N, C-alpha and C positions, 0 to 999 in steps of 0.2 A: 764349365762351358768352354769348348774349343775357341781359340783366338780367331780362327777364320769365321766362326759364327758371330763372335763379338764384332768383328770388323764389318760384317755384312749388316748387322743391326745398326752400328754407328753410322755407316754410310747412308742407310735409309733415313735414319733420324736426322742426320745433318742436312740432307736434301729437303726433308719435310720442314725443318726449321728455317732453311733459306727461303723456301716457298712461302711460309707464313710471314717471314720478315718482309720480303719483297711485296707480296700482295697487300699486307696490312699497311706498309709505308705508302704505297701508291694510293690506296683507298683513303687513308687517313689524311694525306695531303690534298686529295681531291675535295675532301670535306673541310679540313682544317684551315687550308690557305684562304678560301673565300670567307670562312668564319672569322679568321683573324683580321682580314681586311675590313670586314663589316664592323667588327668590334672597334677597330681604330677609327674608322670613318665616322661612326656615330658617337664616339666617346666625347667627353667634355672638351678635350683638346684636339679633337679630330677635325676633319674637313667640313663635315656637316653634323654638328652635335645634335643628338636626339636623346634626351635623358631617359625617357621611358623605354625606348627600344634598347638602349645600352644596358639599363638595369635588368631588363627581362632576359636579354642574351647572357649577361654576366651571371645571373642567378642559375640559368639552365646549365651553363658551362661549369660553374662551381659545384652544382649538385652531381653532375656526371663525373667530375674529377674526384669527388668525395667518396664514391662507392668503391670499396675494395674490389680488386679484379676478380678474385675467386667467387665472391658473392655475385658480382655482375654476370659472370659466366653462367652461374646456375639460374639467375633470375631471367636471363634472356634466352633460355633454352627453347621456349616455344617460338620465339622469333627466329632463332638459329635454324630450327627444324623447318620453319616455313620458307626460309630463303635458301638454305643449303640442302634441304631434304633429309638431314641427319643432324644429330647433336654431338657426334664424335668424329675424330679425324682432323687433319690439318685445315681442310676447307671450312669445316664448321667452326674451328677455333678462330678463323679470320674475322668472323662477325663480331664476337665480343672484344677481340683485340682492337678492331677498328673503332668500336664504340668507346673503348677506354682511351685510345690514343688521340683521336681527332680533337677532342676538347683541349687536351694538353698542347697539341700542335697549334691550335687556334690562339691560345694564350701566348705561346712562344712567338708567333707571327705578330701578334698585337704588340708585344714588348719590343720586338725588333723594329717595328715601324715607329714606335715612340722614341727610340734612340736617335732617330734622324733629327739633327738640329733644326729648330724652328726657323732659323735664319735662312736656310736653304729653301724652305717652303715659301717664306715671305718673298725671297728673291724671285722665285718662279712665278708667284702671283703678280709681282710688280711688272714682270715681262709679259703679262697677259695670258699665262697658262691656265687652262681650265682645270677643274678638280680631277677630271679623268686623266689629263696629261700629267698633273702633279703626282697622282697615285702611281701610274705606270712608268713614267719617264724619270721621276725624281725619287719618290719614296721607296718603291720596290727595288730600284737600281742601287740606291744608297744602302738599303737594309739587306742586300743580298748576302754579304758575308755573315751577318748576324743570323739571318734565316738559315743559312747552311750550318752554322754552328749549332743552332737549335735542333736542326735535323739530325745531327750526329747524336745529340742527347736523346732525342726521341727514338732513334733506331736502337740504341742500347737498351732503353726501357722496353721496347717491343720485344727484344730478345729475352729479357728477363721475364716479361709477362707470358711469352710463348712457352717458356720452360715451366711456368706455373700451370699453364693450360693442361699439362700432362696429368695433373691430379684427377681430371675428369675426362680423360681420353682424348686430349687435344692432339696427340701425336708429337713427333719431333723428338729432340734429345731429352726434353723434360719427361716425356712419357717413358722413354727407355730407362732413364735414371730411376723412375719410380717403380715401373713394372719389373724390371730386371735387376736393378741395383738395390733399391730399398726393400721391396716386397720379398725378393729372393735372397737377400743378404749377400749380394754379389758385389764386393768392394771394388773389384777390378772394373766392372762395368760402370759403377758410380764414378770412379776416378777418371775414366776415359771420357765420360760425358761432361764432367766438370772441366777437364782440360780442353775439350773441343769448344765448349761455350766460351771459355776465357780467350782462346785463340780467335774465335769469331768476333768477339767484342774488340779485341786488340786490332784485328784487321780492319774493322769498320772505322774505328777511331783513327787508325793510321792513314787509311785512304781518305777519310773525311778531312783530316787536318792538312794532308798534302794538297787536296783540291782547294781548301780554304786559302792556303798560301799562294796558290796559283791565281785565285780570284783577286786576292789582295794586291797583286802586282799591277793589276790594271787600274 
């Protein structure tokens, strides 16, 4: 295969992988952030403990996190078709990617909120702050660096899962690695896809940690 054709394939795959990463991250945080806040809010040490609600939510989150991604992709194909109109391609892959990522993000957010010292919460309460004010002005503000750090981990996992989505036509670099690298025994294509995925992960981690350092200055 000429290198110009390989370059064209890799460019398309990289763009598709970036699309899946951005779309999945946005959707996963739109679902996972409120979930994490709710998990903390109703947990035994939360602002409004509700044992039954917390156990129910925890069970659902644990079940979703326990399903291997490839199995989840196949299992939700009818849902994917209903939402995206197809079960293949980058847009279709965003559906199972989001279903896999948002429970993980919810747990990360919950853990980040738990790391906030209880003394800060007690001090806010003693000054007459409402639960809403404590949540938005104290907890989320104090947990911001930890939430961002968890976001970096989540983004790397999403890249890994998006590569696996290529096994059933999810598109992106993973699809190119399988269709053109593995199935056609093209080592050059396989090597370049691995290199691009590694570079993408390093860029995300580098940018994330730089932003984290900037946040920690304030």
